[in-house]
C-alpha positions as CSV (number, residue, x, y, z in Angstrom):
1,M,-17.0,-26.2,-32.9
2,T,-20.5,-25.5,-31.6
3,E,-18.7,-26.3,-28.3
4,L,-15.5,-24.3,-28.8
5,L,-17.5,-21.0,-30.1
6,S,-19.7,-21.4,-26.7
7,A,-16.5,-21.9,-25.2
8,T,-15.3,-18.4,-26.3
9,A,-19.0,-16.8,-26.1
10,Q,-18.8,-17.7,-22.4
11,A,-15.0,-16.0,-22.4
12,R,-16.1,-12.8,-23.9
13,A,-18.4,-12.2,-21.5
14,T,-16.9,-12.7,-18.6
15,A,-13.9,-10.8,-20.0
16,T,-16.5,-7.9,-20.5
17,A,-17.8,-8.0,-17.0
18,H,-14.5,-7.8,-15.9
19,V,-13.7,-4.6,-17.8
20,Q,-17.2,-3.2,-17.2
21,A,-17.1,-3.9,-13.2
22,L,-13.6,-2.1,-13.0
23,A,-15.1,1.1,-15.5
24,R,-18.1,1.2,-12.6
25,A,-15.5,1.2,-9.9
26,L,-13.5,3.7,-11.0
27,A,-15.9,6.1,-11.9
28,E,-16.2,6.0,-8.2
29,F,-12.3,6.7,-7.8
30,G,-12.5,10.1,-7.0
31,P,-12.4,10.0,-2.9
32,A,-9.8,7.4,-2.9
33,T,-7.5,9.9,-5.6
34,E,-7.5,12.5,-2.9
35,I,-6.9,9.6,0.2
36,A,-3.6,8.3,-1.9
37,T,-2.7,12.0,-3.0
38,D,-3.0,13.2,0.4
39,W,-0.7,9.8,1.8
40,G,1.8,10.7,-0.9
41,I,2.6,14.2,0.4
42,R,2.5,13.3,4.3
43,L,4.8,10.1,2.9
44,A,7.4,12.5,1.1
45,G,7.5,14.2,4.6
46,A,7.8,11.6,7.3
47,L,10.9,9.3,4.6
48,S,12.5,12.8,4.0
49,S,12.7,13.2,8.2
50,G,14.6,9.6,8.3
51,S,10.9,7.6,9.5
52,R,10.6,4.0,7.7
53,L,7.4,2.7,5.7
54,L,6.2,-0.5,6.3
55,V,3.9,-2.8,3.9
56,A,1.8,-5.7,4.7
57,G,-0.5,-7.9,2.4
58,N,-1.6,-11.2,2.0
59,G,-1.5,-12.9,-1.7
60,G,-2.6,-10.6,-4.5
61,S,-2.1,-8.0,-2.1
62,A,1.3,-9.2,-0.6
63,A,2.7,-8.7,-4.3
64,Q,0.7,-5.2,-3.9
65,A,2.1,-4.0,-1.0
66,Q,5.8,-5.4,-2.3
67,H,5.3,-3.2,-5.1
68,L,5.3,-0.1,-2.9
69,S,7.9,-0.9,-1.3
70,A,10.1,-1.3,-4.5
71,E,9.2,1.6,-5.3
72,I,10.1,3.8,-2.3
73,V,13.5,1.9,-2.5
74,G,14.2,1.8,-5.4
75,R,12.6,4.6,-7.4
76,Y,9.1,5.7,-9.6
77,G,10.0,8.6,-11.3
78,P,12.7,10.9,-11.1
79,D,16.0,9.1,-9.7
80,R,16.6,10.3,-6.0
81,A,18.3,9.0,-3.1
82,P,16.3,5.4,-1.7
83,F,14.3,5.6,1.4
84,S,13.7,2.8,4.0
85,A,11.0,0.5,2.9
86,V,10.3,-2.7,4.3
87,A,7.4,-5.2,3.3
88,L,7.0,-7.6,6.5
89,H,6.1,-10.5,4.3
90,S,9.4,-10.7,2.4
91,E,11.6,-12.3,4.9
92,P,10.6,-15.8,4.9
93,S,12.8,-17.2,7.9
94,A,11.5,-14.9,10.1
95,L,7.6,-15.2,8.8
96,T,8.0,-18.9,9.5
97,A,9.4,-18.8,12.6
98,I,6.9,-16.3,13.9
99,L,4.4,-18.6,12.8
100,N,5.5,-21.3,14.0
101,D,6.3,-20.3,17.6
102,Y,3.3,-17.2,17.9
103,G,0.5,-18.3,15.2
104,V,-0.5,-16.6,11.9
105,E,-1.9,-13.3,13.9
106,E,1.2,-12.4,14.9
107,V,3.3,-12.7,11.7
108,F,3.4,-9.4,10.5
109,A,2.4,-7.4,14.5
110,R,5.4,-9.2,16.2
111,Q,7.5,-7.8,12.6
112,V,5.7,-3.7,13.3
113,Q,6.5,-4.1,17.1
114,A,9.9,-5.0,15.9
115,H,11.0,-2.6,12.8
116,G,8.5,0.7,14.3
117,R,9.3,3.4,15.2
118,P,6.8,5.9,16.6
119,G,6.2,8.6,13.0
120,D,6.7,5.6,11.3
121,V,4.6,4.6,8.3
122,C,3.0,1.0,7.8
123,V,0.3,0.7,4.8
124,L,-1.9,-2.6,5.2
125,M,-3.8,-4.0,2.6
126,S,-6.4,-6.5,2.2
127,T,-9.3,-6.8,-0.8
128,S,-11.6,-8.0,2.5
129,G,-9.9,-5.7,4.9
130,R,-10.9,-9.0,6.9
131,S,-7.4,-10.8,7.4
132,P,-6.7,-11.2,11.3
133,N,-3.1,-10.9,11.1
134,L,-3.6,-8.0,9.2
135,V,-6.0,-6.5,12.0
136,A,-3.1,-7.4,14.1
137,A,-0.9,-5.8,12.6
138,A,-3.0,-2.6,12.8
139,V,-3.6,-2.7,16.6
140,R,0.3,-3.3,17.1
141,A,0.8,-0.3,14.7
142,R,-0.9,2.0,16.9
143,A,0.4,0.4,20.2
144,C,3.8,1.4,19.2
145,G,3.1,5.0,17.3
146,V,3.5,4.1,14.0
147,R,1.1,5.7,11.8
148,T,-1.6,3.0,10.6
149,W,-3.4,3.4,6.9
150,A,-5.2,0.5,5.0
151,M,-5.9,-0.4,1.6
152,T,-9.1,-2.2,1.9
153,G,-12.1,-2.9,-0.1
154,P,-16.2,-2.1,0.3
155,V,-16.6,-0.8,4.1
156,P,-16.7,-1.4,6.9
157,N,-15.1,-4.0,7.3
158,P,-12.9,-4.8,10.6
159,L,-9.0,-3.8,9.1
160,A,-10.6,0.2,8.5
161,E,-12.1,0.0,11.8
162,V,-8.7,-0.1,14.0
163,A,-6.3,1.7,10.9
164,E,-6.2,5.6,11.5
165,E,-7.1,5.9,8.3
166,V,-8.0,3.7,5.4
167,L,-8.2,3.6,1.4
168,P,-11.4,2.1,0.3
169,I,-12.6,0.5,-2.8
170,R,-16.3,0.4,-3.0
171,S,-16.4,-2.8,-5.8
172,P,-17.4,-6.3,-4.9
173,A,-15.3,-8.0,-7.0
174,T,-11.4,-8.9,-5.2
175,A,-10.1,-8.5,-8.7
176,T,-11.0,-5.0,-9.6
177,V,-9.7,-4.1,-5.5
178,Q,-6.6,-5.3,-6.2
179,E,-7.2,-3.4,-9.6
180,L,-7.6,-0.2,-8.1
181,H,-5.0,-0.8,-5.2
182,L,-2.2,-0.4,-7.9
183,V,-3.7,2.6,-9.3
184,A,-4.1,4.3,-5.3
185,L,-0.3,2.4,-4.7
186,H,0.8,4.6,-7.9
187,L,-0.8,7.9,-7.3
188,V,1.2,7.6,-3.7
189,C,4.4,7.4,-5.6
190,E,3.7,10.3,-7.7
191,A,2.4,12.5,-5.1
192,M,5.0,11.6,-3.0
193,D,8.0,12.7,-5.8
194,A,6.1,15.9,-6.4
195,E,6.7,16.5,-3.0
196,L,9.8,15.9,-2.9
197,S,10.1,17.9,-6.0
198,R,8.3,21.2,-3.6
199,Q,10.5,20.3,-1.1
200,A,14.3,20.6,-3.3
201,M,12.6,23.7,-4.6
202,A,11.8,25.0,-1.9
203,G,15.5,24.3,-0.5
204,L,17.4,25.6,-3.5
205,A,15.2,29.3,-3.0
206,E,16.5,29.0,0.7
207,G,20.3,27.7,-0.3
208,Q,20.0,24.3,1.2
209,A,20.7,20.9,-0.4
210,A,17.9,18.7,-0.4
211,P,18.9,15.2,2.4
212,W,16.8,12.9,0.2
213,Q,19.2,14.0,-3.1
214,P,21.0,11.3,-5.2
215,T,25.0,11.0,-4.2
216,P,26.8,12.5,-7.7
């Protein structure tokens, strides 16, 4: 019984430390809010003009990136037409073919080169900012004229250095970084929806139909 109580106390202490780390990072989240809002506004302009969103990550960050693409193709808040968003890690045949033929550093970079066009947006997510395949993707995206944004952990890191813009989470804990990346991507979606609504209202005032409105 004593051992069981000790294990329970240890688990509670671990959980408390986790929540405290999240609270500390959230208290310093203000600058990330500004960046996420700005990204959402500009993403609305890009997507409503016909550009595409490319996203990628590894492991848990892959799940976060795919969450973002799902919100764009589906919807986050109000109903609207779908926009083009591609999660580069979600096509296993292409992923494994590139991995087999060109190596791990090319698995995202080659897809960016294939799918990306000038004016598109590429969001790369990494808790460490040190994944070679994401760094290579950022370099390739910029070479292709694709706007390159990174969500990372603490800066400096290699991905932040090569991306055009970075939203850093200033926490040493990987779990905390991932949790606040989720908050950030939701803020991007909220800002995007708000900007699309603003565009729609402006269009109605001028007697124009918003191109992104859902089909009845």
